[in-house]
N, C-alpha and C positions, 0 to 999 in steps of 0.2 A: 210743381215739384220737379218737373223734368221727366226723364225716361223711366219707364217701368220695365223690368227685365223678366223674360220668360226663362223656363228651364233650359231652353236651347242656348241662351246667352251664358248660362253657367257652364255648359259644355265648352263653349267657345273660349271662356276664360282659361280653361285647361289646354285645349287644343291649340289655341293661338299664342298663348303666353307661357305655357308650361316650360318651354326651353329657356325663357328669360328668368322665370321664378327659380327654377332649379338649374341655373347655370353652373356648370362644374368648373369653376375657376381653379386653375392648377395651383396657384399660390395659396388659395384658401384651403384646398385639399391637403397640401403639404403642411401648412401651418397647423391645421386642426388634426393632422394625422388621421384623415378620413373620419373625423367626428369624434375621435377619442379624447381630444383635449380642447375642443371648441366646437361650436355649431358648424354644420357642413356648409351652410349657404348664407350669403350676405342678404339681409332683409330689405335692402334699399329697392331692388326691382319690385319685390312684392308690395311694398308700401306705396310705391309710385303707381302701380297698376290699380291697386285698390282705391287710391284717392281719385284716379281718373274715372273709375267705375261709379263710385258713390258720390263724388263731388262733395258739397257741403251739407248733404242730407244727414239729419240726426235721427236717433231712434224714435222720437215722438212722431216722425213723419212716415213711419212704416205704413203700408197700405192694409196691414192686418196685424193682429196681436203677434208678438214675436218674442222668443227667448233664445239667446245665444249664450252658450256655456264657455266659461274659461275657469282657470284655477289660479288663485292668488298665492304665490310663493312667499309673499311677505307676511300675510295674515294667516296662512295655512287654512284657507277656506275657499269654497267655491265662490266665483264672482260671476254674476249673471247680468247680461245686458237685456233689458226689456223695454218694449214700447211703453208699458204701463209706468215704469220708473221714470222714463223721459218726460211723460206727460205730468206726473205728479210733482217732480222737483227739477229745477233748472240744472243743478249740479250733476244729475244723473242722465241728462239728455245728451249723451255722448255722440260724436260722429259715428255713423254706421261703419266707416272703414276701421275705426278702433276695434269694434266688435269682431269684424272679419279678421283683422290682423292678430288679435289676441287668441281667437279660437283656432287659428292655423299655426300658432307658435309651438309646434310639436317639439318636445325635447330632443336634442341632438341635431335637429334640422335648422331651426331658426332661433335667434335670441328671443328671450321673453320681451313682452311689450310693457312699457311703464306708463302708468297714469299718475300724474302728480297729485298730492293731496288737494282736495277741493276746498278745505278750510282748515282752521287751526285744530279742529277736533278730529280731522281725518288723517290717515297715513297714506304713504305712497302705495300703489298697487302694482305688483310685478306679476304679469299674467302670462300663463302658458295654456296650451291646448286643453280645452275642457274634456277632451277624450280621456284624460288621465283619471277622471271619475265618472264621466258620462259619455262614453264613446258611442253609445246608442241613446240619444237624448229623448226618446219617446216618452219615458216616464216624466221627465221634466216638463214636456209640452202638455201631457195628460193632466198632471197636477195643476199646472197653470190654468188650463181650461176649466177645471173643476172650481178653482178659486174664483175665476171670473164669472162663470155662468151657472155653477151649481151642479151637483152630482146627478140630478134628475134630468138635466138637459140632454137630449139625444146627441151623441157624438160619434164621429167616424175618425178613427186613428189610422193613418197610413204611414208605415215606417219603411224606409228604403235603405237597405244596407249598402256598404261599400265593398263587399266581397268577403266570402268565408274562405279561410285558409285551412279548412279541415283536412284537405287532401295532402297536407304536409305533416302528417302524424310522425311522432318520434317514439321509438321503442325505448324500453328501459335500458337496454344495453347501450344505446346511444347517449342517454342522459346520465348514466352512472359515473362517467368520467368528467362531467362538467364541473368547472369551478367558477370563480367570479367573472373571468373573461368571457366564457361561453354564455353564462346566464345574462351578463350585461348586454350582450348583443340580441338576446331573444326576449327579455323580460317585458319590454314595452309592448311588443305584439301580443304577448301572453295576457297582459293586463287589458289591453284594448279589446281583444277577442273575447276574453272571459266576461268582461262587463257587458259587452253587446249581447252575447248569448243569454246571460242571466236576465237582462232587461226584456228580451224577447219572450222568455218564459214567463216572467212576472206580468207583462202586459197581456199575454194570453189568458192568464188566470184572472186578472183584475177585470178585463172586459168580458170574460166569459161568465162572470158572476153578476154582471150588470146588463140586463137584456137591452137597455136603451143605448148601450155602447157597442160599437163594432170595430174590430181590430184586423188590420191587414199588414202583413210583413212580406216584403219582396227582397230576396237576397240571391246573389250569384255565388256559385262555387268557382273559385279561381283555380284553374288547372295547375298541376304541379310543375309543368314545363313553362309556366308563364310567371313573370315577375309580379309580386304582390306589393312591391315598394311604391309608395306614393310619389317619389321623386323621379321615377322613370317615365319621362314624357316624350320618348322618341316616337316618330311617325308610326313605326311598326307596333309599338305598345298601344298607342292611341287607337289604331285600327283594330287591334285585338280586343280592346276594351269596348269599342263600338259593337263588335260582333257578339261579345259576351252579353252586352245589354240587350241586343236583339233576341238572343236565346232566352233570356229571362222573360221578355215580353211574350214570346211564343209559348214558353212552358207554362205561363200563368195567365193565358188569355182569358180563361173563364173567370178567374178571380178578378182580373182587371175590368172585365165587363160588368161584374157585380158591383165593384167599387164605383164605376162611372154611373151606373144606374142609381145607386144610393145617393150619389152626389147630385144627380139631376132632380131627385125627389125631395131633397132636404129643404127645410125652411131656411130663409135668409138668416144669417147670424145677427145678433144684436148690433145696432149701430155703434160704430166706434165713437168714443167721446171726442168733442171738439178739441182742436189744438189750443193749448194755453197761449197766453201772450208771448211768452219767451220763445215759442216754437213757430209763431205765425210769421207771415211775410215771405219774401222771396229768398231763395238760397241759390248757391252755385249749382247749375244743372249738371247731373252726372252724365257721362257718356263713355262708352267702351273705347279703350285706346286701340290704335292700329297695331297689328302685330309687328314685331321688330325682328329682323333677321330671317 
């Protein structure tokens, strides 16, 4: 299959290539009026880097069961990329980079990703970031695991957040004068944060009522003097993010130790089903691209 990636490789994707993905082209910034009339960034560098990382690997070749969320603006429904789907039907065995591209198509940042119809009965799919309905996808993963292995199977759910902006509270006096322009700038963060916090609460209740299921949530509080924008990939911001991550580890060391001990004790998950004929054979091996600039 080629390379398997560790979590550290995911960090490298941002630290080594963030400046390419979020390249602030002056012409694009002017033409889009800083995102008011078009997306902020050209998707070409992002797609190139994702294709280099994933090569020709498809969903069916994932090393574990997998669910990637996106939302279809054409059908007005969630669109999920799953290993299970890729194994069951050829037309659903999409390239992995399609899933990564779709779930990163945050509105105002990148253009949606289009998947053409697979047959005469299908429609096109115009996909944006799944965060618009599942910014914390823990429930999606939890439900998928129950569907695959049953509710009585012991489960460990580990949810890692991307930063809480609670330290940026707004007073009523600040909000009273807001109209469409002010709300348009803030509503995406409001939706994303509200969905994530709601899912965290729901997962705590669901796993709390199932003794065989254990739930862990790790989240950082982003200081008010630090940018919370995902497209700020300057060396200073990356270093601050690293330090913030180290703080989360230090603050939650006991919980992390408990999680690791439970993982060491767990039974091996059920074997993954064999690859079907359409997914067997050699594919282009993925490899991380060299940083540019």
